N, C-alpha and C positions, 0 to 999 in steps of 0.2 A: 774640156767641155766649157763652152761660154755660159756665163751666168745670164739669168733672165734680167730684163731691165726693170726699173722701178715701176713701170707701167704694166708689168706682167708679160711683156712681149717675149717670145721664146728665142728671138734672134736679134741681138743688138745690131744697129747699123754699122757697117764696116767704116772705121775711122777715116779711111781714104775718101769717103764720099764728100766731106767738106772741102778737101783739097781739089777734087774734081769740080765741085760746084763753083769754086772761086776762080777757076780758069776762065769762065765767062759768066759773071754774076747776072748779066742780063737774061740769059737763058733760064736760070733757076727762078728769077723774079717773074718772068713770063709764065712759066709753068705754075708757079705759086698763085699767080693771079687767077688763072683758070681753075685751080683747085678751090679757091675761095668762092668763085662764082658757082661751081658745081655743088659745093657744100650748102650754099643758100638754096639752090634749086632742089637739092635732095630733101631739105626740110620742108619746102613748099610741096613737093610731091607726096611726102609722108602725110602732111596735113590734108592735102586734097584727096588722098586715098582713104583717110581715116577721120572724116569730119565728126563722126559720132563719139570718138574717143577724146573726151574733154581734157583729160590730163595731158595727153600727147599734144593736142592743139595748144593748150595753155603753156606748156613747157617749151614747145618748139617755135612759137611765134617770136619770142625775143631772140632766139638763135638765128632766125632768118635775118633779122635786122643786124645782128652782130657780125654774121658772116659776110653780109653785103658791105658792112662797114670795113671789114678786113680787106675785101676786094678793093675798095676805094683807097685804103691805106697803101696797099701794094702798088696801085697805080701811081700814087703820089711819089713813092720811092723810085718808080720807073721814070716818072717825069723829071725828077732831079738828075737822072742819068741819061736823059734824052733817048729812052728806050720805048718803042711802040709795042702795043700788045701782040701783034702778029696773029698767026693762025692757031687754033686749038690743036692740042696734040692727043694722040691716042694714049690712053692710060692703061697700059698692060696690067699693072698691079691691081687697080680697082676692078677691071673687067674679070680678072681671075677670081677675085673675092665674090663678085656677083654670081659667077658661074657656080660657085660652091653653095649658094643658097639652095635650101630644099624647096623644090617646087610642089605646088598643090598644098594639101593639108588644110587646116581650118584657117579662118581669117586671123585668129590670134597667132597661130604658128607662123603665118606668112609675115605678119608685122614684126614678130620677134626676130625672124631672119634678117629683115631689112635693118632693124635697130642694131643688131649685133654687127652687121657689116659696117654700119655707120660708126659704131663705137670703135671698131678696129682701125678704120681709116683715121679717125681723130687721134687715137692713141699713137699710131705711127707718126702722124704729123707732129704731135707734141714732142715725140722723141727726137725727131729730126730738127725741129725748131730749137730744141735744147742744145743740140750739137752746134748749130749755127751760132746761137747766143754765146757759146763758150769759146768757139774756135775760129770763127770768121775774122779775117784781119780788118775788115771795114768796121771801125768802131761805132759808126752811126747805126749800123745794122744789128749790132750785138743787143742793144736795149730793145730794139724793134722786135727781134725774134724772141727775146725773153718774155716780153708781154704777151706775144701770141702763143707761146708755149703754155703759159698759165691758163689762157683762155681755152685752148684745144684740150688740155687735160681735163678741164671742167666739163667740156662737151662730151668727152669720152665717158666720164662717170655718169652723166645724165642719160645718155643713150642706153648704157648698161642698166641703170636703175629703171628706166621705162620698160625695157625688155622683161625685167623681173616683175614689174607691176602687172604686165599682161600675160604672165605665165607663172609657173612654179619655179622658185629660186633654184632648186636642185637641178631641174631640167635645163634652166638657162646657163647655170655654171658649167654643166657638163658639155653643153653645146658650145659654149664660149671656149672651152679648152680645145675642142675640135677645130674651131676657127683659128685659134692661136697656132696650133700645129700646122694647119694648112697654110697659114700666112708665112710661116717659117719656110715651108717647102717652096712657096711662090717666090720669095725673095732669093732663095738659093738657086732658083731656076732662071731668073731673069738677070740681064746684064746690069751691073752697077754703073749708073749714069749720073753725071754731074748736071745734066740739063733737066732732070726730073726730080720732083719733090718726093715721089714714092718710087 
């Protein structure tokens, strides 16, 4: 049985993923760029849907700026390699997590579902950035991904703390475990691809 990751994820990424990603580093950089763009958009959507939740607005405003900054950083790495952005890709992983969200319920329950989904995406991103920072052969990208790993791990914790703020901790922890179990099943059911960050 595989151990849980330090981020609490129930299924560590298959070590072969970095090798697959290195086969065409341009493809993983393109997908990463879109992930950062979507992360910024997600925070904006959360703020737009919850303008009266001051703590959420205050905490997520800086994340919007940070995620957009990450998007620009990835674009700079692409420019160094003469890689253009290309078309966005369907994100099978994220779509499966969104489908798992409980529909209906109170406004508080709905925002908690969105925050837990966001926390999980950030946690998985941090885990994969860590793998790239340790094992990618491109030395210039090792430090790049190490810094991003630290940032994403902080975002994961923030989203989880916000979920607890807007609900009861015991309920959030219980639902979080359900999300972690579901995410494990999702990863086991989709193809391991080197051109996808998730």
